[in-house]
C-alpha positions as CSV (number, residue, x, y, z in Angstrom):
1,M,-63.6,145.0,193.5
2,E,-60.0,146.0,194.3
3,L,-57.7,144.4,196.8
4,G,-55.8,146.6,199.2
5,I,-52.5,145.1,200.4
6,R,-50.6,146.6,203.3
7,T,-47.5,145.0,204.8
8,E,-45.6,145.5,208.0
9,Q,-42.4,143.8,209.1
10,D,-41.2,143.1,212.6
11,G,-38.0,141.1,212.5
12,G,-38.6,137.9,210.6
13,V,-42.4,138.2,210.9
14,C,-44.3,140.1,208.3
15,T,-48.0,141.0,208.6
16,V,-50.0,141.3,205.4
17,T,-53.3,143.1,205.8
18,L,-55.8,142.6,203.0
19,E,-59.0,144.5,202.2
20,G,-61.5,143.7,199.5
21,E,-61.7,140.6,197.4
22,V,-59.1,137.9,196.8
23,D,-60.1,136.3,193.5
24,V,-58.7,135.3,190.1
25,Y,-58.1,138.9,189.2
26,T,-56.4,140.1,192.4
27,A,-54.7,136.8,193.5
28,P,-51.6,137.5,191.2
29,R,-50.9,140.7,193.1
30,L,-51.1,139.0,196.4
31,K,-48.9,136.2,195.2
32,E,-46.3,138.7,194.0
33,Q,-46.3,140.4,197.4
34,L,-46.0,137.2,199.4
35,V,-43.2,135.8,197.2
36,A,-41.3,139.0,197.6
37,L,-41.6,138.9,201.4
38,L,-40.7,135.2,201.7
39,E,-37.7,135.6,199.4
40,G,-36.6,138.6,201.5
41,D,-36.2,138.7,205.3
42,C,-39.6,137.3,206.2
43,V,-39.6,133.7,207.6
44,S,-43.1,133.8,208.9
45,V,-46.1,135.6,207.5
46,I,-49.4,136.7,209.2
47,V,-52.2,137.2,206.6
48,D,-55.0,139.3,208.1
49,L,-58.3,138.5,206.3
50,E,-60.5,140.6,208.7
51,K,-61.4,143.0,205.9
52,V,-61.7,140.5,203.1
53,A,-65.2,140.2,201.8
54,F,-64.6,137.2,199.4
55,I,-61.8,134.7,198.7
56,D,-62.0,132.1,195.9
57,S,-59.9,129.0,195.0
58,S,-57.2,131.1,193.3
59,G,-56.7,133.1,196.5
60,L,-56.6,129.9,198.6
61,G,-54.0,128.6,196.2
62,V,-51.8,131.6,196.7
63,L,-52.0,131.1,200.5
64,V,-51.1,127.4,200.2
65,S,-48.2,128.3,197.9
66,A,-47.0,130.9,200.4
67,L,-47.2,128.3,203.1
68,R,-45.0,125.9,201.1
69,R,-42.4,128.6,200.6
70,A,-42.4,129.6,204.2
71,R,-42.0,125.9,205.3
72,E,-38.9,125.7,203.1
73,K,-37.4,128.4,205.4
74,D,-38.7,126.6,208.5
75,G,-41.4,129.4,208.7
76,V,-45.2,129.4,208.8
77,V,-48.1,131.3,207.4
78,R,-50.7,132.2,210.0
79,I,-54.2,133.5,209.2
80,V,-56.2,136.1,211.1
81,C,-59.9,135.8,210.5
82,T,-63.2,136.0,212.5
83,R,-65.5,136.4,209.5
84,D,-67.9,133.4,209.3
85,S,-68.1,133.5,205.5
86,I,-64.4,133.3,205.1
87,L,-63.9,130.7,207.9
88,K,-66.6,128.6,206.3
89,I,-64.4,128.4,203.1
90,F,-61.4,127.3,205.2
91,R,-63.5,124.6,206.9
92,I,-65.1,123.3,203.7
93,T,-61.7,123.0,202.0
94,G,-60.0,121.5,205.1
95,L,-57.5,124.4,205.1
96,D,-58.5,125.2,208.7
97,K,-56.4,122.1,209.6
98,V,-53.5,123.3,207.5
99,F,-53.3,127.0,208.6
100,P,-53.2,128.2,212.2
101,I,-56.2,130.6,212.4
102,F,-56.3,133.4,215.0
103,S,-58.8,136.0,216.0
104,D,-56.4,138.9,215.9
105,A,-52.9,139.7,214.8
106,S,-51.4,140.1,218.2
107,E,-52.5,136.6,219.1
108,A,-51.0,135.3,215.9
109,R,-47.7,137.0,216.7
110,E,-47.5,135.5,220.1
111,F,-48.0,131.9,218.8
């Protein structure tokens, strides 16, 4: 399956909306996009996973790498997700303690 990536910027906050699957085949495109945003004007990134059907360890690795880059700029990566299957992966890996997870993008922006 393909991965759709849409980005929006509002000041120093960028929202990346994903649709499809984040796996070993699509993770490099996501990494490229996140690196470009964080090397540009984005200090903080909101990653919307609401339309993501699947994420594997390579996708999680890209998110952790983006968080590291954001923290170097005193920024943060926030996750938007209410899908149980995706949230379960964050809980199992302990990443629910690493990333702030929100139920919608507007809530993540206000944090």
